[in-house]
C-alpha positions as CSV (number, residue, x, y, z in Angstrom):
1,X,83.3,111.2,95.0
2,X,80.9,113.9,93.8
3,X,81.4,116.1,90.8
4,X,82.9,119.6,91.4
5,X,80.4,122.4,91.4
6,X,82.4,124.5,89.0
7,X,85.4,124.1,86.6
8,X,87.0,127.3,85.3
9,X,88.7,127.0,81.8
10,X,91.3,129.4,80.4
11,X,92.1,130.7,77.8
12,X,89.3,131.0,75.2
13,X,91.4,129.2,72.6
14,X,91.3,126.1,74.8
15,X,87.5,126.5,75.5
16,X,86.5,126.0,71.9
17,X,88.2,122.5,71.8
18,X,86.9,121.2,75.1
19,X,83.4,122.7,75.7
20,X,81.4,119.7,74.5
21,X,83.9,117.2,76.1
22,X,83.6,118.9,79.5
23,X,79.8,119.0,79.3
24,X,79.7,115.3,78.6
25,X,82.2,114.3,81.3
26,X,80.9,116.7,83.9
27,X,77.1,117.0,83.2
28,X,76.3,118.3,86.7
29,X,79.1,120.8,86.8
30,X,79.0,124.4,85.8
31,X,81.8,125.1,83.2
32,X,82.9,128.7,83.3
33,X,85.0,129.8,80.3
34,X,87.3,132.8,81.1
35,X,87.6,134.8,78.0
36,X,90.6,137.0,78.8
37,X,93.1,137.9,81.5
38,X,90.8,140.3,83.2
39,X,88.1,137.6,83.5
40,X,90.7,135.3,85.0
41,X,91.9,137.7,87.6
42,X,88.2,138.6,88.5
43,X,87.3,134.9,88.9
44,X,90.3,133.9,91.1
45,X,88.4,134.1,94.5
46,X,85.9,131.5,93.2
47,X,88.2,129.1,91.4
48,X,88.5,125.6,92.8
49,X,89.3,123.5,89.8
50,X,91.3,125.2,87.0
51,X,91.8,123.7,83.6
52,X,94.1,125.7,81.4
53,X,97.4,127.3,80.8
54,X,99.1,130.6,79.8
55,X,97.3,132.4,82.6
56,X,99.1,135.5,84.1
57,X,101.4,134.5,86.9
58,X,101.7,135.9,90.4
59,X,97.9,136.1,91.2
60,X,97.1,132.7,92.6
61,X,97.3,133.9,96.2
62,X,93.8,135.4,95.6
63,X,92.4,131.9,94.9
64,X,91.7,130.9,98.4
65,X,89.4,128.0,97.3
66,X,91.8,126.6,94.8
67,X,92.3,122.8,94.9
68,X,93.7,121.8,91.5
69,X,95.5,123.3,88.5
70,X,95.3,120.9,85.6
71,X,97.3,121.7,82.5
72,X,96.1,120.3,79.1
73,X,99.6,119.4,78.0
74,X,102.8,117.8,79.3
75,X,104.8,121.0,79.9
76,X,103.8,123.2,82.9
77,X,106.2,126.1,82.2
78,X,103.2,128.2,81.6
79,X,102.2,127.7,85.3
80,X,105.6,127.2,87.0
81,X,107.6,128.7,88.6
82,X,105.0,130.7,90.5
83,X,105.4,131.3,94.3
84,X,101.8,132.6,94.5
85,X,100.5,129.1,94.3
86,X,99.8,127.7,97.8
87,X,101.7,124.6,98.8
88,X,98.5,122.6,99.3
89,X,97.3,123.1,95.7
90,X,97.6,120.1,93.5
91,X,99.2,120.6,90.0
92,X,98.7,118.0,87.3
93,X,99.6,117.8,83.7
94,X,98.5,115.6,80.7
95,X,101.5,113.5,80.3
96,X,100.9,110.5,78.1
97,X,98.5,112.2,75.7
98,X,101.3,112.6,73.2
99,X,102.0,108.9,72.9
100,X,102.4,107.5,70.2
101,X,101.7,110.5,68.1
102,X,104.7,112.7,69.2
103,X,107.4,110.0,68.7
104,X,105.9,109.3,65.2
105,X,106.0,113.0,64.3
106,X,109.6,113.3,65.5
107,X,110.6,110.3,63.3
108,X,108.7,112.0,60.5
109,X,110.7,115.2,61.0
110,X,113.9,113.1,61.1
111,X,113.1,111.6,57.7
112,X,112.1,115.0,56.3
113,X,115.3,116.8,57.0
114,X,117.7,114.0,56.4
115,X,116.1,112.8,53.2
116,X,115.5,116.4,52.0
117,X,111.8,115.9,51.6
118,X,111.0,119.7,51.7
119,X,113.4,120.2,48.8
120,X,111.7,117.5,46.8
121,X,108.3,119.0,47.4
122,X,109.6,122.4,46.3
123,X,110.9,120.9,43.1
124,X,107.6,119.1,42.4
125,X,105.9,122.5,42.7
126,X,108.3,124.0,40.3
127,X,107.9,121.0,37.9
128,X,111.5,120.0,38.3
129,X,112.7,116.5,37.8
130,X,115.9,116.7,39.9
131,X,117.1,114.2,42.4
132,X,118.6,114.8,45.8
133,X,121.2,112.6,47.5
134,X,119.8,111.7,51.0
135,X,121.9,110.2,53.7
136,X,121.6,106.8,55.3
137,X,120.5,106.9,58.9
138,X,121.5,103.3,59.7
139,X,124.8,103.4,61.6
140,X,124.5,107.1,62.4
141,X,124.3,108.4,66.0
142,X,121.3,110.2,67.4
143,X,121.4,112.0,70.8
144,X,118.0,112.4,72.6
145,X,118.1,115.3,75.0
146,X,115.4,114.5,77.5
147,X,114.7,110.8,78.2
148,X,111.3,111.0,79.7
149,X,108.4,108.9,78.4
150,X,108.5,110.5,75.0
151,X,112.3,110.5,74.7
152,X,112.4,106.8,75.6
153,X,109.8,106.0,73.0
154,X,111.8,107.9,70.4
155,X,114.9,106.0,71.4
156,X,113.1,102.7,70.7
157,X,112.2,103.9,67.2
158,X,115.7,105.2,66.5
159,X,117.1,101.8,67.6
160,X,114.8,100.1,65.1
161,X,116.4,102.3,62.4
162,X,119.7,100.7,63.4
163,X,121.0,104.0,64.8
164,X,123.4,104.3,67.7
165,X,121.4,106.1,70.4
166,X,122.8,108.3,73.2
167,X,120.9,110.6,75.5
168,X,120.9,113.3,78.1
169,X,118.9,112.7,81.3
170,X,118.7,114.7,84.5
171,X,119.7,111.7,86.6
172,X,122.1,110.2,84.1
173,X,120.5,106.8,84.9
174,X,120.7,104.1,82.2
175,X,117.7,103.7,79.8
176,X,116.8,100.7,77.7
177,X,117.6,101.1,74.0
178,X,120.0,103.9,74.8
179,X,123.7,103.1,74.4
180,X,125.0,105.8,76.6
181,X,123.2,108.2,79.0
182,X,124.9,111.3,80.5
183,X,123.7,114.2,82.8
184,X,123.1,117.7,81.4
185,X,126.5,118.7,82.7
186,X,128.1,116.0,80.6
187,X,126.2,116.8,77.4
188,X,129.3,117.9,75.4
189,X,130.5,114.3,75.6
190,X,127.6,113.0,73.6
191,X,126.9,116.0,71.4
192,X,130.4,115.7,69.9
193,X,129.5,112.4,68.3
194,X,125.8,113.0,67.4
195,X,124.8,113.2,63.8
196,X,121.3,114.0,64.9
197,X,120.3,115.8,68.1
198,X,116.6,115.6,69.2
199,X,115.6,118.0,72.0
200,X,112.5,116.9,74.0
201,X,113.3,118.1,77.5
202,X,110.7,120.2,79.4
203,X,111.4,123.8,80.0
204,X,112.5,124.6,83.5
205,X,115.0,127.3,84.9
206,X,117.6,124.6,84.6
207,X,116.9,123.7,80.9
208,X,116.3,127.2,79.5
209,X,119.2,127.8,77.0
210,X,120.4,124.2,77.4
211,X,121.3,124.0,73.7
212,X,123.0,127.2,72.6
213,X,125.8,128.2,70.3
214,X,128.5,126.4,72.2
215,X,126.5,123.1,72.2
216,X,125.7,123.4,68.5
217,X,129.4,124.1,67.7
218,X,130.2,120.8,69.6
219,X,128.1,118.8,67.2
220,X,129.8,117.4,64.0
221,X,129.8,119.6,60.9
222,X,126.9,118.6,58.7
223,X,124.6,117.3,61.5
224,X,120.9,117.9,62.1
225,X,118.9,119.2,65.0
226,X,115.2,118.7,65.9
227,X,113.6,120.8,68.6
228,X,110.2,119.7,70.0
229,X,110.8,120.8,73.6
230,X,109.7,124.3,74.5
231,X,110.6,127.7,73.2
232,X,113.8,128.9,74.9
233,X,115.4,125.5,75.5
234,X,117.2,125.8,72.2
235,X,118.8,129.1,71.1
236,X,117.1,129.7,67.8
237,X,119.5,132.5,66.8
238,X,122.3,129.9,67.2
239,X,120.4,127.4,65.1
240,X,119.9,130.0,62.3
241,X,123.6,131.0,62.4
242,X,124.7,127.3,62.2
243,X,122.4,126.7,59.2
244,X,123.8,129.8,57.5
245,X,127.4,128.6,58.0
246,X,126.6,125.1,56.9
247,X,127.6,123.7,60.3
248,X,124.1,122.3,60.6
249,X,122.9,120.6,57.4
250,X,119.3,121.1,58.5
251,X,117.0,121.6,61.4
252,X,113.3,121.1,62.3
253,X,111.7,123.3,64.9
254,X,108.2,122.8,66.4
255,X,108.4,125.2,69.4
256,X,109.2,128.9,69.7
257,X,109.7,131.5,72.4
258,X,106.7,133.4,71.1
259,X,103.9,131.6,69.3
260,X,102.6,131.9,66.7
261,X,105.6,133.4,65.0
262,X,104.8,136.5,63.1
263,X,103.9,136.2,59.4
264,X,106.8,138.5,58.5
265,X,109.3,136.7,60.7
266,X,112.6,136.0,58.8
267,X,112.5,132.4,60.3
268,X,110.0,131.4,57.6
269,X,112.6,131.8,54.9
270,X,115.7,130.4,56.5
271,X,117.2,127.8,54.1
272,X,117.1,124.2,55.4
273,X,114.9,125.1,58.4
274,X,111.6,123.1,58.6
275,X,109.0,124.9,60.8
276,X,106.0,123.2,62.2
277,X,103.4,125.1,64.4
278,X,103.8,123.3,67.8
279,X,101.9,120.4,66.4
280,X,104.2,117.4,67.2
281,X,102.0,116.0,70.0
282,X,98.6,116.7,68.6
283,X,96.2,113.9,67.4
284,X,92.6,113.6,66.4
285,X,91.6,112.7,70.0
286,X,94.1,114.8,71.9
287,X,91.6,116.9,73.8
288,X,89.5,113.9,74.7
289,X,92.5,112.4,76.4
290,X,93.3,115.6,78.3
291,X,89.7,115.8,79.6
292,X,90.0,112.1,80.6
293,X,93.1,113.0,82.7
294,X,91.3,116.1,84.1
295,X,88.5,113.8,85.2
296,X,91.0,111.4,86.8
297,X,92.8,114.2,88.7
298,X,89.5,115.9,89.8
299,X,88.5,112.5,91.3
300,X,91.8,112.2,93.1
301,X,91.5,115.7,94.6
302,X,88.0,115.2,95.7
303,X,88.8,111.8,97.2
304,X,92.0,113.1,98.8
305,X,94.2,110.6,96.9
306,X,97.3,111.2,94.8
307,X,97.0,112.7,91.4
308,X,97.3,110.4,88.4
309,X,99.7,112.8,86.7
310,X,101.3,114.9,89.6
311,X,103.9,117.6,89.0
312,X,107.1,117.9,91.1
313,X,107.3,121.6,91.7
314,X,111.0,121.4,92.6
315,X,111.8,119.9,89.2
316,X,109.2,121.8,87.3
317,X,107.7,118.8,85.5
């Protein structure tokens, strides 16, 4: 294998995190940082290896030299679906870079909303010595919607908390540490008994709007919801309405249809809603891991071998 001549990186927000890492890993390769959408479109005829996300869709047919699209994250909804991408182009993601940080963060969110940690922090700031009455998670039921690598890791941790664990999986196939697994079409059966619902599924045309008002209404009164999937998988308006009515005792949301959410968004002030800035999967060496996977997949493309982290276009993940 030889190094690629050029790697194009987009957008500029990604470039600032990976510039030095790419220069170290690919010392003989020219790294071109595409600053904006116009730069991306202009560069398309020359792109062979693309490292990035959030590029405008529908233009890839102009990239006649394109060999690899590598996404620096697990979700590829910023790339797919897109019929302009030629069939021979390899698409890889960075699955695995969120382990164990993302499951740990999810458990942290679970403790925060069920043990009322934000309320205690607020009372500390107001110099108030006033207790809360948290619930006991042991014996409760948690439903994990999306039992991929991260979902299964979360399930193991929930089991260690002595919780009953159910889950939703595309195939419906059994999973270790999960007491019952159903398909998305059967999700009402497990939501009805779930004190906590944790949504981790990737965003695809099939999962968009997967958890809406009807699904939240099927959950027991006084339950909790955690969304670390992708914006649009969970209906945020339905979450806010359920919090206002008291049907949901609390919710934690890490992903939004438009990010960042505006400073004047009413979401910031919704009672019992914990907002985090799409940070559940980040770690101190996150981008080092993504560049490692880029290197592995570049090697696979140049050696004409299977990608380390291939994407199934029909599934969208």
